C-alpha positions as CSV (number, residue, x, y, z in Angstrom):
1,X,0.0,-0.3,0.1
2,X,1.1,3.4,-1.0
3,X,1.9,5.5,2.4
4,X,-0.3,8.5,2.6
5,X,2.4,11.0,3.3
6,X,4.2,9.9,-0.3
7,X,0.8,10.0,-2.2
8,X,0.5,13.9,-0.8
9,X,4.2,14.4,-1.9
10,X,3.7,13.2,-5.4
11,X,0.4,14.9,-5.9
12,X,2.2,18.4,-4.8
13,X,4.9,17.7,-7.7
14,X,2.5,17.2,-10.1
15,X,0.7,20.4,-9.3
16,X,3.9,22.3,-9.4
17,X,4.9,20.9,-12.5
18,X,1.5,21.7,-13.8
19,X,2.0,25.3,-12.5
20,X,5.1,25.9,-14.1
21,X,4.2,24.3,-17.7
22,X,1.1,26.7,-17.2
23,X,3.5,29.8,-16.4
24,X,6.3,29.2,-19.5
25,X,3.0,28.5,-21.5
26,X,1.7,32.3,-20.7
27,X,5.2,33.4,-21.0
28,X,5.8,32.4,-24.4
29,X,2.4,33.5,-25.5
30,X,3.2,36.9,-23.5
31,X,6.2,37.3,-25.6
32,X,4.6,36.3,-29.0
33,X,2.1,38.6,-28.8
34,X,4.8,41.4,-28.0
35,X,6.8,40.5,-30.8
36,X,3.5,40.5,-33.2
37,X,2.8,44.3,-31.9
38,X,6.2,45.4,-32.1
39,X,6.1,44.0,-35.8
40,X,2.9,45.9,-36.1
41,X,4.2,48.9,-35.0
42,X,7.2,49.2,-37.0
43,X,5.2,48.0,-40.3
44,X,3.1,50.9,-39.5
45,X,5.8,53.4,-38.9
46,X,7.2,52.3,-42.4
47,X,4.2,52.4,-44.3
48,X,3.3,56.1,-42.7
49,X,6.8,57.5,-44.0
50,X,6.3,55.9,-47.3
51,X,2.8,57.3,-47.6
52,X,4.0,60.6,-46.3
53,X,7.2,60.8,-48.9
54,X,4.4,59.5,-51.5
55,X,2.1,62.5,-50.7
56,X,4.9,64.7,-50.6
57,X,6.0,63.7,-54.3
58,X,2.6,63.9,-55.6
59,X,2.1,67.4,-54.4
60,X,5.7,68.3,-55.7
61,X,4.5,67.0,-59.1
62,X,1.0,68.5,-58.9
63,X,2.6,71.8,-58.1
64,X,5.1,71.2,-61.1
65,X,2.1,70.6,-63.4
66,X,-0.1,73.4,-61.9
67,X,2.8,75.9,-62.4
68,X,2.8,76.8,-58.6
69,X,5.9,75.5,-57.0
70,X,6.8,75.9,-53.0
71,X,10.7,75.7,-54.1
72,X,11.1,77.3,-57.4
73,X,13.6,75.6,-59.6
74,X,12.7,77.2,-62.8
75,X,15.6,78.6,-64.4
76,X,14.7,82.4,-65.4
77,X,15.8,83.2,-68.9
78,X,17.4,86.2,-69.5
79,X,15.5,89.3,-71.3
80,X,17.2,90.4,-74.2
81,X,17.9,93.9,-74.2
82,X,17.9,96.0,-77.3
83,X,21.7,97.1,-77.7
84,X,21.9,100.8,-77.8
85,X,23.3,100.5,-81.5
86,X,19.9,98.8,-82.6
87,X,18.1,102.1,-81.0
88,X,20.5,104.8,-82.5
89,X,20.0,102.7,-85.8
90,X,16.2,103.0,-85.4
91,X,16.2,106.5,-83.9
92,X,18.3,107.3,-87.0
93,X,15.9,105.9,-89.5
94,X,13.1,107.6,-87.9
95,X,14.6,110.7,-87.8
96,X,15.9,110.2,-91.5
97,X,12.4,109.3,-92.7
98,X,10.5,112.6,-91.6
99,X,12.7,114.9,-94.0
100,X,11.5,112.5,-96.9
101,X,7.7,112.6,-96.0
102,X,8.3,116.1,-95.4
103,X,9.7,116.3,-98.9
104,X,7.1,114.2,-100.6
105,X,4.3,116.2,-99.2
106,X,5.8,119.7,-100.1
107,X,6.2,118.6,-104.0
108,X,3.8,120.3,-106.3
109,X,3.0,119.6,-110.0
110,X,5.3,122.4,-111.0
111,X,7.9,121.5,-113.6
112,X,11.5,122.4,-113.9
113,X,10.5,125.0,-116.4
114,X,12.1,128.6,-115.3
115,X,9.2,130.2,-113.3
116,X,10.1,133.7,-114.7
117,X,6.7,133.8,-116.7
118,X,8.1,133.6,-120.2
119,X,5.5,132.0,-123.0
120,X,5.5,128.7,-123.2
121,X,3.8,126.5,-125.9
122,X,0.7,124.7,-125.1
123,X,1.9,121.6,-126.2
124,X,5.1,120.5,-127.6
125,X,5.6,120.2,-131.4
126,X,2.0,121.2,-132.1
127,X,0.6,122.8,-135.3
128,X,-2.6,125.3,-135.7
129,X,-5.0,123.1,-137.6
130,X,-7.8,125.8,-137.1
131,X,-7.3,129.2,-136.7
132,X,-8.9,132.0,-134.5
133,X,-11.8,133.1,-136.4
134,X,-14.4,135.0,-134.2
135,X,-16.3,137.1,-137.1
136,X,-15.8,134.5,-140.4
137,X,-17.2,131.3,-140.1
138,X,-15.5,128.0,-140.7
139,X,-16.6,124.7,-141.4
140,X,-17.2,122.4,-138.9
141,X,-16.5,118.5,-140.1
142,X,-18.3,117.4,-136.9
143,X,-21.8,119.1,-137.2
144,X,-21.5,119.8,-141.1
145,X,-22.1,123.3,-140.9
146,X,-20.4,126.6,-140.7
147,X,-19.8,128.5,-137.6
148,X,-17.6,130.9,-135.8
149,X,-14.1,129.6,-134.1
150,X,-13.6,131.2,-130.9
151,X,-10.4,129.7,-130.4
152,X,-7.6,127.7,-131.9
153,X,-6.9,124.3,-132.3
154,X,-3.3,122.9,-132.3
155,X,-2.7,119.2,-133.2
156,X,-1.8,116.8,-130.5
157,X,-2.2,113.0,-130.2
158,X,-4.1,111.9,-127.4
159,X,-2.6,111.6,-124.0
160,X,-0.1,114.7,-124.7
161,X,0.9,116.8,-121.9
162,X,-0.8,120.0,-121.9
163,X,1.3,123.0,-120.3
164,X,0.4,126.3,-118.6
165,X,1.1,129.1,-121.5
166,X,2.2,131.5,-118.5
167,X,1.9,131.7,-114.9
168,X,-1.2,131.5,-113.0
169,X,-3.9,130.5,-111.0
170,X,-6.6,127.9,-111.6
171,X,-9.7,129.2,-111.7
172,X,-12.1,126.1,-112.1
173,X,-12.1,122.6,-113.4
174,X,-15.4,121.3,-114.9
175,X,-16.9,119.7,-117.9
176,X,-18.8,121.0,-121.0
177,X,-21.2,119.0,-123.2
178,X,-19.4,120.9,-126.1
179,X,-15.8,121.6,-125.1
180,X,-15.4,118.3,-123.0
181,X,-13.3,118.7,-119.8
182,X,-11.8,122.3,-119.2
183,X,-9.4,123.9,-117.4
184,X,-9.8,127.7,-116.7
185,X,-6.5,129.4,-115.7
186,X,-6.3,133.2,-114.7
187,X,-3.1,134.0,-116.5
188,X,-0.9,137.2,-116.0
189,X,-1.7,140.4,-117.6
190,X,-5.2,140.0,-117.0
191,X,-6.2,136.9,-119.6
192,X,-8.1,134.1,-118.6
193,X,-7.5,130.8,-120.7
194,X,-9.8,128.1,-121.2
195,X,-7.9,124.5,-122.2
196,X,-10.7,122.3,-123.9
197,X,-11.0,118.6,-124.6
198,X,-8.6,117.4,-121.7
199,X,-8.6,113.8,-119.9
200,X,-11.4,113.0,-117.2
201,X,-8.7,113.4,-114.4
202,X,-7.2,116.4,-114.1
203,X,-3.5,117.2,-112.7
204,X,-4.3,120.4,-111.4
205,X,-7.3,121.5,-108.9
206,X,-9.3,124.6,-108.4
207,X,-7.1,127.0,-106.5
208,X,-3.5,125.9,-107.4
209,X,-1.0,127.9,-108.5
210,X,0.8,127.0,-111.9
211,X,3.9,128.2,-114.0
212,X,4.7,128.7,-117.2
213,X,5.6,125.1,-118.9
214,X,3.6,123.2,-115.9
215,X,1.3,120.1,-116.7
216,X,-1.8,121.0,-116.1
217,X,-3.5,117.7,-118.0
218,X,-3.6,115.6,-121.2
219,X,-5.3,115.8,-124.5
220,X,-8.6,113.8,-125.0
221,X,-11.7,114.5,-127.1
222,X,-13.3,117.9,-127.7
223,X,-17.1,116.9,-128.5
224,X,-18.0,119.3,-131.0
225,X,-14.9,118.7,-133.1
226,X,-14.7,115.1,-132.3
227,X,-14.4,114.3,-136.2
228,X,-11.7,116.5,-136.7
229,X,-7.7,115.6,-136.2
230,X,-7.1,115.0,-132.5
231,X,-6.1,118.3,-130.9
232,X,-6.2,121.0,-128.2
233,X,-8.6,123.7,-128.1
234,X,-7.7,126.9,-126.7
235,X,-10.0,129.6,-126.0
236,X,-8.6,133.0,-124.2
237,X,-10.4,136.0,-123.1
238,X,-9.3,139.4,-122.1
239,X,-11.9,141.7,-120.6
240,X,-14.4,139.3,-121.0
241,X,-13.6,139.4,-124.8
242,X,-12.4,136.5,-126.9
243,X,-8.9,137.1,-128.2
244,X,-6.4,135.3,-130.5
245,X,-4.8,132.9,-127.9
246,X,-1.1,132.9,-129.7
247,X,-1.1,136.3,-127.7
248,X,0.1,134.4,-124.8
249,X,2.5,132.3,-126.3
């Protein structure tokens, strides 16, 4: 038979062994839990740092895209300054152009002929083909009748330049159904000349000053003498009366 005391001792030993085993299991469990927690905390910190770094990169990228940067790394291109030589050239060009414009605006239709009022032929190399005849009628090829001729006809091809025979002032520019386009000029000496049968667009205008030899227009058509040889029809008055135009030149 087993002694009662011995049985109690064995039972006590078994209980102690169980306690230490349970204690060891608890310690191991606690250590495992602590290790797991430590690993989780470390991983969380790493993830948080990576997320923060990623966010910072995204912000920088976004800032780059939008053109707004907290730390500007853009290299400013140097502003090109115009050299003093270029400015001087432009200034010189502007200054030199002003006299040219002024000289152009001051140009007139006056020719190089002397302005001393020496009489000039109304057309160059022209020949009088119909004389001044205020009393004796002459036959008109256009109207097929006889009528007086208040001026002279000087042969000239269409487009031939017509010149002022003396210095004077343009009194009027107008169109007449019989005489065509007319330029009326008041010349020195009290003479008023009517240059008839000119082109539609005159060279001079009312109020212009002209000098002997200046081009005032170009030969075109005299309606009431349209069947005659191409010519300039010139009429002259003095004190309101028709006079021979050849007195002016």
